[in-house]
Residue, then its C-alpha position, 0 to 999 in steps of 0.5 A: m846580615q846585609h852584604t855591606e855588613k858581611l863584607s865589613s865583618l869579614r874584613s874585621i876577621l882578616k885584620k884580627d888574623h893579620l891578613d891583608g885579604f882573602i880569596i873566596n872560590r866558588g866550590d866545595e871540598f870536592l871542587n864540584e861545579y854544582v854544590a850543596p847549599y852549605a857550600e854557597r859561600l860566594a853567593w852568601l858573601t856577594g849575592f852572585t849566584g853563578s856556577a863559576g867565580m872567584a872573589i878577592v877581598l882586600p882592605d879597601n877594595a873587593a872584586v868578583f871574577s867570572d867568565g863570559r856567561y855571567i857578565l850581565q848576571m854579575q852586573q845585576q846581582l852585585d852591589q857595585e858600591l861594594w864589588e867590582y866585577h870582571h870578565i876573568s879572561h879580560k882581567s885576571p884576579l892576579a892582575w887586579i890584586l897587583d893593581h890595588n896592592h900598595l904593600q911590599k908583601l901582601k898576605l892573602g888567605y885562602d881555604p886549602r879545601l876549596m882550591n886546586q893547584k891551578n887556582l893557587e898557581s894563578l895567584q902566585n907572585n913575589k909581592i903576594r904571600l898566600v896563606p892557607i886558613t884552616d877555619n874559613p871565616i865565611d863559615t864563622l860569619w854564616l850563622d844560618q849556614p845549611s848543614y852538611p848533607n848526608q843522604p843515603i848512597e844509592l845503587h846504580p845497577l848493571e841494567f843502567s851502568g852496563l859494566s860491573h864495578h868489579n871490572k872497572i876496579e880491576k882495570l884501574q888497578k892494572e893501571l896502578l901497577f903499570n904506572n908504579e903507583d901504590a894508590f890513586i886519590f879520587c876527590d871528584p864524586a862523579s868519578t867515584c860514582w862511575l867506578l863503584n856504580i853508585r849514585g846519591s842525592d847530596v847535591p841538587y841537580s847532580p845525582i851524587p853523594l859527597v864522597f872521596a875514594i882511594l884506589y889501592r892495588d888490592h882494594v878501594c876505600l870509600y869515604a862518606d858519612q856513616e849514615q850514608y851506608s847501608e847493608t844493601l850497599s855493603d853487600f853490593l860493593g863486596h869485600t874489595v870496597k871498605l866503607c870508611s868515615r869521610n873524616d878519616i881520609y885525613s888521618d889515613l893519608k897521614k899514616i901513609t909512608s913510602f908510597v907513590i900516590g897518583l892524583d889529578k892536581n886539577q881535581t884535588p884540593i891543594g890541602f890534600i897535596q900540602l898534607l902529602e908533601k909534608q910527609e915527603i910522599s912521592i906524588h905522581y901527577r896525572t889526569n884522573p884515569i876515570l875521566l875518559p872511560k866515564s865520558c865514552k858511554n858503553h852500549v848500555e849507557q848509549k841505549g839509556a841515553i836514547n831512551a831518556h831523550i825520547r822521554d824528554g822529547i815527549a815532555m818537551c813537545r807537550f810543554l811547547f804545545w802547552l806554552e803556545k796555548n797558555g804561555i802569554d802572561k805567565s811568569e818565567t817561574v810558573v812556566a819552568e815549573k810546568l815543564n818540570q811537571f811534564r818531565i815528572e809525568t813523562g819520566g815516571k819511575f825513571y825521572k829524578e830531578e832537573s839536571f840544572p836550574a832551568i833557564s827560563a828567560t823572556g825578552s831581555n832576560g834571554a841575553i843573560v846566558h845563565y839567567q835565573a828567574t826566582k819567585a821574588n825576581h822574575s818577568i812575565i812572558r808577553e806576546n811578540q817576544l822571544y822566550l828562551i828555555d834551557s833545561g834538562g832532566q836527570y833520568k836513571d838511564g841518562t841525563t838531558d840538556i836542551t835549549r829552544t828559543i820560541w817566538m811568543g806570537k802567532n806570526f813570524a818574528p821580525s826579520s832581524i830576529r829571524e836572520q839572527a836565529t837562522m845564523v844560529l841554526k846554520g851553525h847548529i846544523a853545520l856542527s851536527s852534520a860534521i864528519f871528522p877524522i879520529g883524533t879531532t878535538g872540539s876546538q877544531l870543530d868549534v868554528l863550524a858552529r860560529y862561521a855563519l854568525w861570523q860572516n854577519g859580524l855576530n858571535y857568542d861569548h861561551g863555549t859551543g859544547h860540553g860533555v854530558g854524563s850518564y845519570l851524572s853531571v850535566h857538565e862532564g869532562p874531559c872533552r868540550i867544543s870550544s875555541q879554547p885549545f884542548p888536547i883530548s880528542l872526541k871519541e866514540g860514545m861521548i855525549l856533547s852539547n851543541e849550543p851556539g847562540y846570539y845575545l843582544t844585551g837589553h833586548h833578547g837571547i837566542r840559543l839552540e841546543n841539542l845533545l849529540l852522540v859521537c858515533k862511527a862514520p861510514y868511512d874508516n877512521f872517521l866519526k860523526f854525530n847523531p842527535l839525541t835530542l828530539v824536539p822541533f825548532d820553532w819555524k817562526i824564528i827561521n828564515s828558510t830562504l837563508l838555508t842551503p838545500q843541504e841545510k834544509n835536508w838536514l832539518n827535514n830529516y831531523h824533524k822526520q826523526i822526531t815525528d817517527l819517535i815522538y808523535p805516537h806518544l802525544n794526544k791528538n791536539e799535540q800530534t797536530w801541533l807537532m806535525k805543523m812544527c815539523t812541516f817539510i821546508 
């Protein structure tokens, strides 16, 4: 079925159901960023494969909305005779609907399993009637929709987690009592994974099972497919965790009366909230209490992250050496597969999979922030072009995410590119070097990564940093480094990315990314960053004369750390290459 037929068929169903439009929100019943193939409804209907977005279909118009990372990707992937596309910060879905609505009261359908309260509130208007639809029409039309995953739930032992699930449960149950709640609903699988020390394989790139959980004062109910359970899991979790069927969560919630239920409205599908409201249950809205302790890695998790990044650094250095010798005239997909092979070889029993689809982008493709090469649609790496590789790995003791931009030539890149890349590096160093008081938020630090670019009239339209999980999601809340204000301050043990960039549409992209661990600074009540990533920057894109003595000192110390930790694990030719890349400036 072609996209024209899909859109026409959807409109036919909506007309039959007396609806004037429908909202297609990217996500699944757990509001995950990365979803299993069955939940790629937005991609199936529109052709847009970005990890964030929303589509609105009206009788005569249709549009897709996403953030700045995906503007060029929407432009390339969408049939613009069928779909408009908009930067969601420049044109909101509500504003677009009102521009195109000529009815007195528009009936707009939505799937309550796939939207949270914030999504719904952003579309509320006295000219719009939002109608929950039990049967998603996309599922009706998608005849070859992949099946729902139900892979076995895996244990995440104490040697990796650092804290037993019994201790975690006990602490959260004390919070229930303190907040006068009888239970708390967790719809975020990563939170349940952290709480119960479990992992899974239901979602590509994220080692999670698709599960719900309800924490009560004296026990926990875990909801998954029965096929996902095992006797080993039951013994591991113990009698305080009841193993329930996933579909039973709806009937169990209907049985609850005279309860005070806690939930995070940003992480709970609106359908759950609507179900509870019908029963007149008292709902206590508060932030998911797992988010903060999950983001503050304990000493075992920090040690695991360090070890995972040493393995990842070895794999990346081996790859970059190989790329320098063999990358010219290779396809973006072949090169990305080669990097994953290095990770498999280096990671051994610890390595599971990539932490997200690798962004392997040469030339102008690098300007597409979340570009995805495929075997059917890719470019060939040519000499004297920039090549950007943004990738990561899921290791049982940690999650990695790194970006390097490489000049695919024997000599220096052109001066304009070197100046741009050096401004990006200066921002990267400024953020990495920051010492800041306890209580500082990511939005207060964001300007450090942008300042050098700003002074040259340059900028980038994405956040500077995101949280990273411990063998969990590569994008983890609650903290981020962004120009958008966010109230949660950075805390010891958090892992965040540092990834400033510059993108020249139609020509090239530059991004330099490390993961940073938030640590105590040498001053009371201050914090600092320690780099976890151990991979050199390409000297061919840097103009060292634009660096200050302090910046040169940081870069030399960073490269010294790399040679100390990575050099012993490489062969002689790779060692020679690494010493050249890490030459003091």
